[in-house]
C-alpha positions as CSV (number, residue, x, y, z in Angstrom):
1,M,-14.8,31.3,28.3
2,K,-12.3,31.8,25.4
3,S,-13.3,33.7,22.3
4,T,-14.2,31.8,19.2
5,A,-11.0,33.2,17.5
6,D,-8.8,31.7,20.2
7,V,-10.6,28.3,20.1
8,A,-10.3,28.3,16.3
9,K,-6.5,28.8,16.6
10,L,-6.3,25.9,19.0
11,V,-8.4,23.7,16.7
12,V,-6.1,24.5,13.8
13,S,-3.1,23.7,16.0
14,L,-4.6,20.3,16.9
15,F,-5.4,19.7,13.3
16,D,-1.8,20.5,12.2
17,Q,-0.4,18.1,14.9
18,S,-2.7,15.3,13.8
19,G,-1.4,15.4,10.2
20,Q,-4.8,14.7,8.8
21,T,-6.8,16.6,6.2
22,R,-10.2,15.7,7.7
23,G,-11.4,14.8,11.1
24,R,-14.1,15.3,13.7
25,M,-14.1,17.0,17.1
26,S,-16.6,16.3,19.9
27,E,-18.6,19.0,21.8
28,K,-16.7,18.0,24.9
29,T,-13.4,18.7,23.3
30,I,-14.6,22.0,22.0
31,S,-15.9,22.9,25.5
32,R,-12.5,22.0,27.0
33,L,-10.7,24.2,24.5
34,A,-13.1,27.0,25.3
35,E,-12.4,26.5,29.0
36,L,-16.1,26.5,29.9
37,Q,-17.2,26.6,33.5
38,D,-19.5,23.9,34.8
39,D,-22.6,26.0,34.4
40,E,-21.8,27.2,30.9
41,F,-22.6,25.5,27.6
42,L,-21.9,26.1,23.9
43,N,-24.9,27.7,22.2
44,A,-25.8,27.8,18.5
45,Q,-24.3,31.3,18.1
46,Y,-21.0,30.2,19.6
47,Y,-20.9,27.3,17.1
48,A,-21.8,29.6,14.2
49,D,-19.0,32.1,15.2
50,L,-16.5,29.3,15.6
51,I,-17.4,27.9,12.1
52,V,-16.8,31.3,10.6
53,Q,-13.5,31.7,12.4
54,L,-12.3,28.3,11.2
55,S,-13.3,29.1,7.6
56,Y,-11.0,32.1,7.8
57,L,-8.2,29.7,8.8
58,G,-8.9,27.3,5.9
59,I,-11.1,24.7,7.5
60,L,-14.6,23.8,6.3
61,V,-16.9,22.7,9.1
62,G,-20.2,21.0,9.4
63,Q,-22.2,20.0,12.4
64,L,-22.5,16.2,12.7
65,P,-25.9,14.5,13.4
66,M,-24.4,12.7,16.4
67,G,-22.9,15.9,17.8
68,G,-19.6,17.7,17.4
69,L,-18.1,19.1,14.3
70,G,-16.7,17.4,11.1
71,M,-13.8,19.3,9.6
72,L,-12.0,19.4,6.2
73,R,-9.0,21.4,5.1
74,T,-10.0,23.5,2.1
75,R,-6.6,22.9,0.4
76,V,-7.6,19.2,-0.2
77,L,-10.4,20.4,-2.5
78,A,-7.9,22.0,-4.9
79,G,-7.4,18.6,-6.6
80,A,-11.0,17.5,-6.6
81,K,-12.9,16.9,-9.8
82,A,-15.3,19.6,-10.9
83,I,-19.0,18.8,-10.6
84,L,-20.6,19.7,-13.9
85,P,-24.3,19.7,-14.9
86,K,-25.2,16.9,-17.3
87,D,-27.7,17.3,-20.1
88,E,-29.8,14.5,-18.6
89,V,-30.2,16.4,-15.3
90,L,-31.2,19.7,-16.8
């Protein structure tokens, strides 16, 4: 099995090739990138470490309800409107 740092670099490479600023990746694709053997599986700690590694590389990640990971480049948030508290909410 490849390290989470190696898999994160591969994910970033695929992200760059796609030309998209957001996307999703299935558990099967992540398993293939990690070069898992038939009797191995991705556990919660591996996902947590992978999410941290991807954040170091400028990608925000969330686990999707249907499985896999949803990803967003942090640089696309630079132009986003600020969320401010309104007097009605407080």
